[in-house]
C-alpha positions in Angstrom: 129.6 -64.6 -65.6 128.1 -66.2 -69.4 130.8 -66.5 -71.9 129.3 -65.3 -75.5 127.7 -67.9 -77.4 130.2 -67.1 -80.5 132.5 -69.4 -78.3 132.8 -72.9 -79.3 132.4 -75.5 -76.5 135.8 -76.4 -76.2 137.2 -72.7 -76.2 134.5 -72.1 -73.3 136.1 -75.3 -71.5 139.4 -73.7 -71.8 138.1 -70.5 -70.5 137.1 -71.8 -67.3 139.6 -74.0 -66.6 142.1 -71.2 -67.0 139.9 -69.0 -65.0 139.6 -71.9 -62.4 143.4 -72.2 -62.4 144.1 -68.8 -62.1 141.4 -68.6 -58.9 143.2 -71.5 -57.3 146.9 -69.8 -57.7 145.3 -66.6 -56.1 143.6 -68.3 -53.4 147.0 -70.3 -52.1 149.0 -67.2 -52.3 146.4 -65.4 -50.1 146.3 -68.5 -48.0 147.4 -66.8 -45.1 145.1 -63.9 -45.4 142.2 -66.0 -46.1 142.2 -68.9 -43.6 141.5 -66.7 -40.5 138.2 -65.3 -42.4 137.1 -68.3 -43.6 137.4 -69.7 -39.7 135.7 -66.6 -38.4 132.9 -67.3 -40.8 132.4 -70.8 -39.8 132.6 -69.8 -36.6 129.9 -67.0 -37.2 127.9 -69.2 -38.9 128.0 -71.8 -35.8 127.4 -69.0 -33.1 124.4 -67.3 -35.3 121.3 -69.9 -33.8 122.4 -69.2 -30.3 122.2 -65.7 -30.9 119.3 -65.6 -32.5 118.0 -67.6 -29.9 118.8 -65.1 -27.1 117.4 -62.4 -29.3 114.2 -64.0 -29.1 113.8 -64.1 -25.5 114.2 -60.8 -25.3 117.8 -60.3 -24.6 119.4 -56.6 -25.9 121.8 -57.1 -29.2 124.6 -56.3 -27.0 124.2 -58.7 -24.0 123.2 -61.4 -26.4 126.6 -60.8 -28.5 128.9 -60.3 -25.3 127.3 -63.7 -24.1 128.7 -65.6 -27.5 132.0 -63.8 -27.3 132.6 -64.7 -24.0 131.5 -68.6 -24.3 134.2 -68.6 -27.3 136.6 -66.9 -25.6 136.4 -69.6 -22.7 136.1 -72.3 -24.8 139.5 -71.3 -26.8 141.4 -70.7 -23.5 140.3 -73.8 -21.8 141.5 -75.6 -25.1 144.7 -73.4 -24.9 145.5 -73.9 -21.4 145.0 -77.9 -21.4 146.8 -78.6 -24.7 150.0 -76.0 -23.4 149.9 -77.7 -20.2 149.8 -81.5 -20.9 152.5 -80.9 -23.8 154.6 -79.6 -21.4 154.3 -82.6 -18.9 154.7 -85.2 -21.7 157.7 -82.8 -22.8 159.3 -83.3 -18.9 158.1 -87.2 -19.2 160.0 -87.8 -22.2 163.5 -89.0 -20.1 161.4 -91.3 -17.9 160.5 -93.7 -21.2 163.5 -93.2 -23.2 165.0 -95.8 -22.4 162.5 -98.2 -22.8 161.3 -96.3 -25.9 164.7 -97.0 -27.4 165.1 -100.6 -26.5 161.4 -101.4 -28.1 162.7 -99.5 -31.2 165.8 -101.8 -31.4 163.8 -105.0 -30.8 161.2 -104.0 -33.5 164.0 -103.0 -36.0 165.7 -106.5 -35.4 162.5 -108.5 -35.7 161.4 -106.6 -39.2 165.0 -107.3 -40.1 164.3 -111.2 -39.4 161.4 -111.0 -41.7 163.9 -109.6 -44.5 163.4 -106.1 -44.3 166.8 -104.8 -44.6 168.2 -101.8 -42.6 165.2 -101.9 -40.0 167.8 -102.5 -37.3 169.0 -98.8 -38.0 166.2 -97.1 -39.5 163.5 -97.6 -36.8 165.4 -96.5 -33.8 166.2 -93.6 -35.9 162.8 -92.8 -37.1 161.4 -93.3 -33.1 164.0 -91.4 -31.7 162.8 -89.8 -28.7 164.6 -86.5 -29.9 162.5 -86.0 -32.5 159.3 -86.4 -30.6 161.2 -83.6 -28.2 161.5 -81.3 -31.3 158.1 -82.0 -32.3 156.5 -81.2 -28.9 159.0 -78.0 -28.9 157.6 -76.9 -32.0 154.2 -76.8 -30.9 154.6 -75.2 -27.8 156.4 -72.6 -29.8 153.5 -72.3 -32.4 151.3 -71.7 -29.4 151.8 -68.0 -29.1 150.7 -67.3 -33.0 148.1 -69.6 -32.3 147.1 -67.2 -29.6 147.5 -64.3 -32.1 145.5 -65.9 -34.8 142.9 -66.6 -32.3 142.9 -62.9 -31.2 142.2 -61.8 -35.3 139.4 -64.9 -35.7 137.9 -63.6 -32.8 137.8 -60.0 -34.0 137.0 -60.9 -37.0 133.7 -63.5 -35.7 132.4 -60.4 -33.8 132.2 -58.1 -36.8 130.9 -60.7 -38.7 128.0 -61.6 -35.9 127.2 -58.1 -36.0 126.7 -57.4 -39.7 124.9 -60.9 -40.1 121.2 -59.4 -39.5 121.7 -56.7 -42.6 124.0 -59.2 -44.6 120.9 -60.9 -46.5 119.6 -57.3 -47.5 123.3 -56.2 -48.7 123.7 -59.1 -50.8 120.0 -58.7 -52.6 121.0 -55.2 -53.2 124.4 -55.4 -54.0 124.2 -58.5 -56.5 120.1 -58.6 -57.4 120.2 -61.7 -55.9 117.0 -63.6 -56.9 114.8 -65.8 -54.1 116.2 -68.7 -55.7 119.6 -68.0 -54.8 118.5 -66.6 -51.5 117.2 -70.2 -50.7 120.2 -71.9 -51.6 122.5 -69.4 -49.2 120.0 -70.3 -46.5 120.4 -74.0 -47.2 124.1 -73.7 -47.3 124.0 -72.0 -44.0 121.7 -74.4 -42.7 123.5 -78.0 -43.8 126.7 -76.3 -42.3 125.1 -75.7 -38.9 123.7 -79.2 -38.8 127.0 -80.7 -39.8 129.4 -78.7 -37.4 126.8 -79.2 -34.7 126.5 -83.1 -35.2 130.2 -83.4 -35.7 130.8 -81.6 -32.1 128.6 -83.5 -30.2 130.3 -86.8 -31.9 133.2 -85.7 -31.7 132.7 -84.7 -27.4 131.2 -88.4 -27.5 134.1 -90.1 -28.9 136.8 -88.1 -27.0 134.6 -88.5 -23.7 134.7 -92.3 -24.2 138.3 -92.6 -25.1 139.3 -90.8 -22.4 137.3 -92.9 -20.0 138.8 -96.3 -21.7 142.5 -94.6 -21.3 141.5 -93.7 -17.6 140.7 -97.6 -16.8 143.6 -98.4 -18.7 145.8 -96.2 -16.4 147.6 -94.5 -19.3 149.4 -91.3 -19.1 148.7 -87.9 -20.5 145.1 -88.6 -21.1 144.2 -85.1 -21.7 146.4 -85.2 -24.7 144.7 -88.0 -26.1 141.2 -86.9 -25.2 142.0 -83.6 -27.3 143.3 -85.4 -30.0 140.5 -87.3 -30.5 138.3 -84.6 -30.0 140.1 -82.2 -32.9 141.1 -85.1 -35.2 137.5 -86.6 -35.1 136.6 -83.3 -37.5 139.2 -84.6 -40.0 136.7 -86.4 -42.5 137.9 -90.2 -43.3 141.6 -90.6 -41.7 140.8 -88.3 -38.7 139.3 -90.6 -36.6 142.0 -93.9 -37.2 144.9 -91.9 -37.0 144.2 -90.0 -33.5 145.1 -93.4 -31.6 148.4 -94.3 -32.9 150.3 -92.0 -30.3 148.3 -93.8 -27.6 148.9 -97.2 -28.5 152.8 -96.1 -29.1 152.7 -94.9 -25.5 150.5 -97.6 -23.8 153.4 -100.0 -25.6 155.9 -98.1 -24.0 154.6 -97.5 -20.9 153.2 -100.6 -20.0 153.4 -103.8 -22.1 151.9 -105.3 -25.7 148.9 -106.1 -24.1 147.9 -102.6 -22.9 148.6 -101.3 -26.3 145.9 -104.2 -27.9 143.4 -103.0 -25.7 143.8 -99.7 -26.3 143.7 -100.1 -29.9 140.8 -102.0 -29.3 139.2 -99.4 -27.4 139.7 -96.7 -30.6 138.4 -99.1 -32.5 134.9 -99.9 -30.8 134.3 -96.0 -30.4 135.4 -95.1 -34.2 133.3 -98.0 -35.6 130.3 -97.3 -33.1 130.4 -93.5 -33.5 131.5 -92.9 -37.1 130.4 -95.4 -38.9 127.1 -96.4 -37.0 125.7 -93.3 -35.1 126.9 -90.3 -37.0 125.6 -91.6 -40.3 122.3 -92.5 -38.8 121.9 -88.8 -37.3 123.6 -87.2 -40.4 121.7 -88.9 -42.8 122.4 -88.4 -46.4 121.7 -84.5 -46.0 125.0 -83.4 -47.2 125.1 -84.6 -50.4 128.9 -85.5 -50.6 130.3 -88.9 -51.8 132.7 -90.7 -49.8 135.2 -90.5 -52.4 134.5 -86.8 -52.8 135.0 -86.2 -48.8 138.7 -87.5 -49.2 139.6 -85.9 -52.4 138.5 -82.7 -51.0 140.5 -83.3 -47.8 143.4 -83.6 -49.9 142.5 -80.4 -52.1 141.4 -78.0 -49.1 144.4 -78.9 -47.2 146.6 -78.8 -49.7 145.1 -74.8 -50.4 144.5 -73.6 -46.9 146.3 -75.9 -44.4 145.0 -77.6 -41.0 142.1 -75.1 -41.7 141.5 -76.5 -45.1 141.6 -79.8 -43.4 139.0 -79.2 -40.7 136.7 -77.3 -43.0 137.4 -79.6 -46.3 133.4 -80.9 -45.9 131.6 -77.4 -45.4 133.9 -75.9 -47.9 133.3 -78.6 -50.5 129.2 -78.2 -49.4 129.5 -75.0 -50.6 131.0 -75.4 -53.7 128.5 -78.0 -54.7 125.7 -75.5 -54.0 127.1 -72.8 -56.1 127.5 -75.4 -59.0 124.4 -76.7 -58.7 123.0 -73.1 -59.2 123.9 -73.1 -62.9 122.7 -75.5 -65.8 126.0 -75.1 -67.1 127.8 -76.7 -63.9 125.2 -78.7 -62.7 126.6 -82.0 -64.0 129.7 -81.4 -62.1 127.6 -80.6 -58.9 125.8 -84.2 -59.6 129.4 -85.8 -60.3 130.8 -84.7 -56.7 127.1 -85.3 -55.0 126.4 -88.9 -53.2 125.5 -91.9 -55.3 122.3 -91.6 -57.5 119.9 -94.6 -56.9 118.0 -96.1 -60.2 115.1 -94.8 -59.5 116.1 -91.1 -59.5 118.0 -92.1 -62.8 114.7 -93.4 -64.1 112.9 -90.4 -63.2 115.7 -88.3 -64.8 115.3 -90.0 -67.9 111.8 -89.6 -68.0 111.7 -86.0 -67.6 111.2 -84.1 -71.6 
């Protein structure tokens, strides 16, 4: 929607800012309804290429869709069974580690007080209280039922989106008179999201496997939990790959000794630097068009807006916003600010344009 030319530039800016603020408030209040839909949309985007591949190979539409749904259900069921079983085992084993856990926390508090940090001897054992960990595990297990319910809702929404996907471009053209340029932007967005999610899934799988092998060599308990955490948290940009190792390092300190904990930390560091800082950027390239600062800020914004789903989908959502902003000359400067660093050659070419 374009504003009348009679409005001054400051007035237009205020109107746009007010509209954005209202939109954000509406989205936040509707988050519980929108998050399953958002998740279903992104799962459908990922599932569309294999669905089309099977259709090109001559499979009937119903059979191709049934196979895709079967794979999605199996993946979801496997994750649910593994995570629930591992968390229950962790909860049942907590009494075994409780005495050493409390002793280590008291020693840590005494050491910090020796360094001049007042009150650490009382605060650290309370902060690292095993009952807190047990409560957290119980909360996660309690929420498993609601996750299953949401999973069924997401699955149904994904199926309906996949059924509508072939006719969606024609409907968009008819409903919004979408020009060819707008269609190309939509195709570009879907392609970027597909590429990002595929590469992220492969690098997350590689990270989880390498972490699992390393922790198995160190004979650490509850490897399934740490592998699942490594896989899932690797989807969280910027901070996910680094916070995934903290629980495993703490357990290594409780289960074994300081040397094992340091080796655990070293393994996480090598894997994260190797995959996250070397392999993934080379494979991903610069096609995402998002600066590192914007990735971090978008993580906080989408997480605040949509919770956990927003954290995991922060990069694809930001990509969609940038492409939408780039479509209009009025909002293109914002898209440039959100995009990657502009090289000197590009700036020279921009200045040279009439």
